[in-house]
N, C-alpha and C positions, 0 to 999 in steps of 0.2 A: 442675599435678601436685604432690602432697604430697611435701615433702622428707622423706627417711628420718629425719633428725634432728628433724623435727617429729613424726613418727610415734612414734619411740622416743627419748626424751630421753637425751642423753649428759651425765652429771653431770661437769662439769669439776672440776679441782683445780689447785693450784699446782704448777708444774714448776720446781724450783729452778734447773735448768740454763739456763732462759730469762731469768732475771733480769738486768737491765742490769749489775749488779755482777759477775756471772759472765762476761758477755761482755766487759766492760771490763777485767776482771782478766786474761783470757787475751790480749786484744789488747795490753795494756800489757806483759805478760810477753814477747811476741814482737815488741816494738819499735814498736808503733803508738801513736798519741796519741788515744785515743777521747774522746768527749764525757763530761763529768762526770756521774756517775750522778744527782746531786741536781738537775740541770737539763737533762735529756735529752728526746728525742722518740722514742717507741716505737710501732711499728705491729705488730699481730698479725693475721696472715692466717689465717682459720679459727679465730676466737676462741671459738666456741661460746657458752656462757652467761657468759663473762667471768670465770670463777672462777680463771683464771691471771692475767689482766690487772688485775682490780679490786684485789686485795691490793697490787699494785705501786703503783697510783695512790693508794691510801690511805696507804701508807708513804712515798711520794715526792711530796709536794704541790707541789714546785717543778718537776716534770716533766710532760710532756703525753703522753697515751696515746690511741691510736685502735685499735679492733678492728673487723674486718669478717668477716661470715659469711653464707653463702647462706640458712641456715635462719632463719625468722622467730621461732619460739617461743623458742629459746635466747636470741636477741638481746633479746626482750621480758623474759625472766627476768633477764638481766643488767642491763637498764635499770632494772628494779624494785629490784635490789640497790644500784645506784648511787644511786638516789633515796633509799633507806633510809639510806645512809651519808652522804648530802649531799655527794657528790663533784662537783667542778666541773672537774676536770682530765682527764676521760676521756669519750670518745664511742664508743658501739657502733653500727655501721651494718649493716643488712641489705643485702648487696651481693654480686653474683656476681663472682668473681675475674676472669672473662673481660670484665666490663664496667667494671672498675676503671680509672680514668684519672688524668691529671695532677693533678686537684683534691685527691687525697689529701695531697699535699705531700711534704716531705723529712723523713727520719727518721734518727736516729743508730743505732737498733737496729731490725731487722726480724725478727719471729719467725714461723715456720710450723711448728707442732708437730703431728705426726700427720695431715698433709695429703698430702704428696707421693706416697706409695705408694698412696693410696686415691682418686686422681682420674685422669681420662683424660689421655692424653698432651698434648692441647692445653692443658689446665689446668696440668699440670706445667710446660709451657713458659712459660705466662703467669706462673706463680708466680715462677719465676726471673727473668723479665723485670721483674716488679714489684720484686724485691729489688735489681736493678741500677738501675732508673730512680728509685727513691725512697730509695736509700741515700746518706747523706752521704759526702763524700770519705773521711773516717776512720771510716766506719760499719762495723758488724758485722751480718751476717745469720745467723740460726740456722735450719737446716732439718733436721728429723728424718725418717728414712725406714727402711723395712725393707731389709736388705741380705743378699746371699748371701755365703758359703755357708749360713749358719744358717737363712736364710729358706726354703730348700728344705724343711726339716723342717716348719716352720709351714705352708707351702703344701700339703704333703701332708695335714695335718690338716684344713685349710680345704676342700680338694677332696673329702675323705671326707664332711665335714659338709654341704657344698653339695649333693652328690648325694642324700644322705638326705632333705633338706628341700625338694627341688626342686619338689614338688607342693603345698607349703603356702604359704598367703598370710598367715596370722596370725603376726605377729612373736613373740608369746609361745609359740606352738606350735613355731615354728622353733627358738627358743632351747632349749625343753624337749627337743625331739627330738634336737637336735645334742648336747646334754650326754649324753642317755641313750645314744645310739649309741656315743659315744666311751668311755663307762663300760663298756658291754656288750662292746665289742671288747677292751678292756684286761683284762676279767675272763674272757673266753672262751678265752684262750690260756694254756696252761700251760708252753709251751716257754720256755726261757731264752735265746732268741736275741735278736739286736738288735731285731727288729721288736716282739717282746713287751715288751722293756724300754722301747722308744720309746713304744708305746701306753700303757703304765702311767704313764710320766712325763708324757705329754701329758694324760692323763685327770686326773692330780693337779694339773697346772698350770691347766687350764681350769676345774677345780672351784673354784679360788680367784678366778676372774674374775667380774666383775659381769655381769649380763644384758646391759646396754647395751654393754659391751666386746665380748662375744661377737657381738652383733648387728652392730655397726658395724665391728669389726675382722676377725673370722673369717668372718662371713657377708656381708661387704660385696660389692655387685655388681661393683665395680671394684677390682682389686688388681694392683700390679706392683712387685715388689721389684727391686733392681738391685745389681750389684757396685759397690763403692766407686769403682773407676776409671771406671765408666760414669756414675755421678752427677757426678764431678768433670769429666768430659768435657762433660757437659750444662751444668754451671755455667760452664765455660770459654767455651762458645759464647755465653754471655750476659755475658762480660766479668767473671766472678767467679772468685776463686781460693781455694784451701784455706788457711785460717788455722790451725785446730786442731779438736780434738774438745772439746765442752762439758765432758766429764769428762776432765780432764787425764790421769788414771791410765790411761785406755784407750789412750793413745798410747804406752804402755810395756808390754812383755811381762809378763804376770802368770803367770810360770812359773819354776820353780826349775831347769829343764833348761838346763844350761850350754851344750850344743851349740846349742839354739834361740836363746839369747841371743847367742852368738857369731855365729851366722849372720845374725841381724837387725842386729847391730852393723856388719857388713860393708856394710850398705845405707845407712848414714848418709851424708847428702848427696843421697840420692834419696828425699825425704820421702814422695812419693806412692806409690812402689813399696813402701816400708817399711810404710805404712799398709795397703796391700792385702794384703801377706803376713801382717800381724798378724791380719787377718780370717781368712785361711786357717788360721793356727795356732789361733785361738780359736773358730772356727766361729761368728763373730759374726752376729747376726741383726738388730741394730738400731743405727743410728748417730744421733748428735746432732752434726752437722757445722756448724762456724762458717766463714763465707765473708766475704771482703773484696773490694774492687775489685782487679781485675787491675792489677798494677804497684805495689801498695802495698809499701813497703819494710819487710821483715820481717827479724828476726834470730832464728836458731834456736840461737844460742850462749848457753846459760843459765848464768850465773855467780852465785856467792853474793852478790856485792855488789849485784845487781839487787833483792834482797829489801828494801832500804831503802825502796822505793816501796810496800811492801805491808803489810797487816795479816795476822796469822796467828791461826788458831783451830783447836781440835781438841776433839772430844767424847770422844776416846780416854781411857780410864781405866787406871790401873795395876792389874794383876791382884791384886797384894797391896795392901791399903789404905794401908800405910805403906811405900813403896818405900825400899830402902837406897840413898841417894844418895852416901854417903861413899865406899863401896868401889867396886871395879871389877866386882862381881858383877852378872850380867845380870838385868835386870828386864823383864817383859813388859808392854806397853801394848796395849790392845785397844779397837777402836771398835765401836759398835753396827752398823756396816756389814759387820763380819766381818774387817776388816783388822787386822793386828797386827804388832808389831815387838818384838824382844828387843834390848836395848841395855845395854852395860856401862859406857860412858863416864859419869862422874859429872855432867858439865855437860849432856850429852844427856838424862840421866834427870831432871835438875833442870828442863830446858826443857819436857819433856813433862809433868812434874808441874805446872809452872806453868800450862801451857795447860789441863790438866784441871781445875784449881781455878778458872780464870777463865771457863770455858765457861758460857754461850754468848757471852760477850764476846770480841771479837778484839783482839789486842794488836799495836801497831806493832812491827815487827821489832826495832828498837833497844831498845824497852821490854822485849821478851821477853829479849833478851840481858842487859840490866841485871838483870831480876828473876831470871833463871836463875843468873847469877853470884852474886847476893846469897844465893839459896837454897843454892847449893853451898857458899858461904862459911859460912853459918850451920850447915851440917851438917859443917863441918870438911873439906870436899873440895877447897878451894883451896890452892894453894901460896903460897910467900912472895912471888911476883911478881904477886899479885892486882891491885895498883894500877899496875903497869907498863903504859903505853900499848900497847906491843907485845903484851903478854899479852891485852889487850882486843881488839886487832885479830885475833889468832889465834883467840880464842874466838868472835868474830863470824863469822870465816871457817868455822870448824868447824860452828857452829850453822846457818850458811847452807847448807852442804852437807847437813846433816841435814834441814833443812826441805824442801829440794828433793827429797831422796830419799823422805821420808815423804809429800810431796805427790804424787809419782809413784806411791806405794803406796796412795793414798786414805786416809791416816791423818790428815793435816792439811789445812786449807783455806787458800787465799790470798784476800784481798779488797782492794779499793781503796776500799770504802765501809763505814762502820759504822752500822747502823740505830740510832735512839735508843731502845734498850731498857734495861730495868732488871732486875737480877737480884734485888736486895733490895727487897721491897715497901715503899713509903712509907706515910705516915700514912693517906692515902686512895688505895689502889692503883687504878691505871687499866690495864685490859687492852685489847688491840687490839679495836677496834669490829668488825672483820671476824670475828675469832674469836668474839666474843659473838653475832654474827648467825649464824655457821655452827653453833654448838653447838646451836641450835634444830632443826637438821635431821639431827644425828647427832654421833657422838663424834670425828669427824675434822675438825680445824680447821687454818687456815693461821697459822703464827706469823710473827713479824717478821723472820725470816731467809728467808722465802718457802719454808718447808718445811711438809710436812703432818705433824702430830703427833696422837696419839690421847689423848683425855682419858677414860680408862676408869672412874675412880672417880666414883661418883654424887655424893658430896659435893663433889669437886673441880669437876665440871661445873656443879653448882648455884652454887658460889662464883664460877666464871668469869662466869656470867651477871650477877652483881651488881657486878662490878668496873668501874663506869663513872666512877670518880673522885670520886663524891659521898659515899661511905660510909666511915666510920672503922671501927676494929675492933669497937667496941661495937655499931654498927648492923649490921655484917656478921654478927656472932655472933647477934644477936637475930633477924634475918631468916632465917638458916639454921636456927635452932632452931624457928622457926615452921613450917618446911617438913618438919621431922622427924616421922616416924610412930610413933616409939616412944622409950622412955627411953634405949635403947641408942644410937639415932641422935642423940639430943640430947647424950649423953655424948661421942659421936664428934665432934660440932661443937666442944665445949669443948676436947677434946684435939687435934683435928686442924686447927684453923683456920690456925695459923702454919705447920704442916708443909705444908699444901696450898698456901698462898700461896708458899712456897719452891719447891714443885714447879712451879707455874705460872710462876714466874720462871725456873727452869732450862729450861723448855720454850720460852723466848723469847717469852712471850705478854704480858709487862708492858711498857708504854711508859715511857720514861725522861723 
């Protein structure tokens, strides 16, 4: 029987929340001692074509990676990519989850992204059993799944689509008709009621989905969402316990409603109930849950002094190009993810400005404190006690509280590992080999932070292809000019080479 993923290829991509650095960061934050990212063992269950696992293997040559998937064609595609990159620290195997045995070995991190809600109950059970059986004592497992109450809305859309395509066999026709029906329903209602708004929102959301996402997610033959407490109960039956959400900010109420915050604060100490009620408040439909072995010693008491163990990074930029650091006037910092903060404390503004200038490089917390204090001093914002050790300790405490607060607001990132990337291009710039391979199939590529970035500019894309570390500026300029189709394009090469090199560096695509 042909596997549906052989019939319609699902193009994988990097999932930043599954990277060992993310898993190790959260485990460390909550008191565990996970394996070092640079020398760990990673298993991905349901790896598809390997486009999540392969960039990890490329960036972490001292670690070992294994991916398993039921479908043969995606595995073959991933193996071809591995061969093209010359990687020797990763293996992809075509293997049924139900037939996976002890020979897989032990792993520090186990990943199962986009599997749990789309497989039968016996496979769900085996997936969690594999997490327990193959997870090292201080290991972390990542399992994503659709969750209620939000998934009730997606389930409604799915059932409408499935009924409409029930008599069709051709996948392309199924996708076409599913899109068409949802669009028709959204356009056929003029009422302003909830259902009309819902259909319109769903039509707009699905319109942005790829064909393979609609086929394998919305039209999948098997689907079962669950409430958070149901998933945790299932994990507990396999000796696994809740550690955290892979997105730390989702463990905190994203609301300005004071009553809601106060109500949730009353539940501190009952982490699982609090998480469930957060889903009720937000109508959450998807979770990325981290699990550890039952009995692991965890600490939920997050204090600023914990940050000495971490690196801090932020892509957030000041809304004003030159923020006023000297005074107590509020300045707004905003990230590309939509998060923002207004802050008036001079040292806090100096810290966020420092991070914005350093991006995509992460700074050790103590280095951040030092740089922020120096910037504040240069702007005349420091008092006479700048060199007093007690003043340093107080500044570190205040910035620690700020970092934890902005981390919970999705404005800054914490890391325990810094990839070897370069922001400033060297004499012979070298870009990620994964990105140079991926740019041949489209403008979305994986950067060295294990994120997906878009390279929209034609010149920038052409330049990325050439950055194999063998070409200096003269050679790069000559080869780009040879690709130009007009005098204007040749002029653009002359004027834009350095600018595009800097763009590629800021996208975290240059190796250090």
